[in-house]
N, C-alpha and C positions, 0 to 999 in steps of 0.2 A: 494792740488791744487783744482782746478775746471778745467772740460772738457770745461767748453766756453773758460779757457785762452788760450787755446794749440790752437786755433785757430783767436786769439782775432781779429787781422788787418785787416784780409781777413770778419771776422761779421761784425766788426764795419763799415767798408765800405758797407757792404749787407745794412747793416742800415741807414744809410747816404743816400744811393739810394731811400730806403722807404721813407724817410723823403722826398726828392726831390719831390717823386712820389705824395703824399700826399701836398705840398704845390703847386703843378700843380692843383692837386683839387682845393685848398682853391681858385687860382688865376682866377683859370674856373667858378665857382660858382661867386666870387667876378665881375668878368667880363661878367656875364650873359650869356656863352656858353651855344650852344643847347645843351639838354640832351642829345642825344646819345652820345656828345663828351664827357661828364661827365661820362658817365656810362662806358666809353671806360677805362677812367681814374681810376676810382674806382675800374673794374674788373682787369686791370691792377697788381692795389696796392696789389688787396686783392690775387691775383697768386704771387706776391714776399713775402709778411705776410704768406700766404700757404708755400712755397718752405723753409723760415726762421723756421717755427715752425716746420718741417720737419726735418732740419737740427739739431737744438736743441733736441729735441727728438732722433734723432739718437745717437747722440754725448752721450745725458744723457744715455739712456739704454746702448749701449758699454762700457762707464767708471761705471756702476752702476753694470755690470754683468761681467767684466773683472776682477774686485777686491775682494776677496771673503770676506764677510758680517764675516768672523774669523780673520781679519785682525785689529789690532787697530786704525791703522794709515788709514784706510780707512772713511769717513767723515759721515758713518752712523752705524756707526757699535757700538753697546751695550756690555755693557757686560753678559752673559748668565745669566737669572734667574733659581734660582734653585725648 
């Protein structure tokens, strides 16, 4: 089981909000909005993406560090080499 499936609903909701932010940037560009407004939208979207990245990295680190690599059921387990 991947660590991303644990909070799948919440993570997908977050991604959908980011999608909405990107669509807002697209609408602003198509509508020839002011540069400051577009920059604010891009900065907001960037912050949301950085937050998502941090959450995913935190989950990945917690998952990879909490399961010993000696456990054959762990996804990164490899048989010992002689």
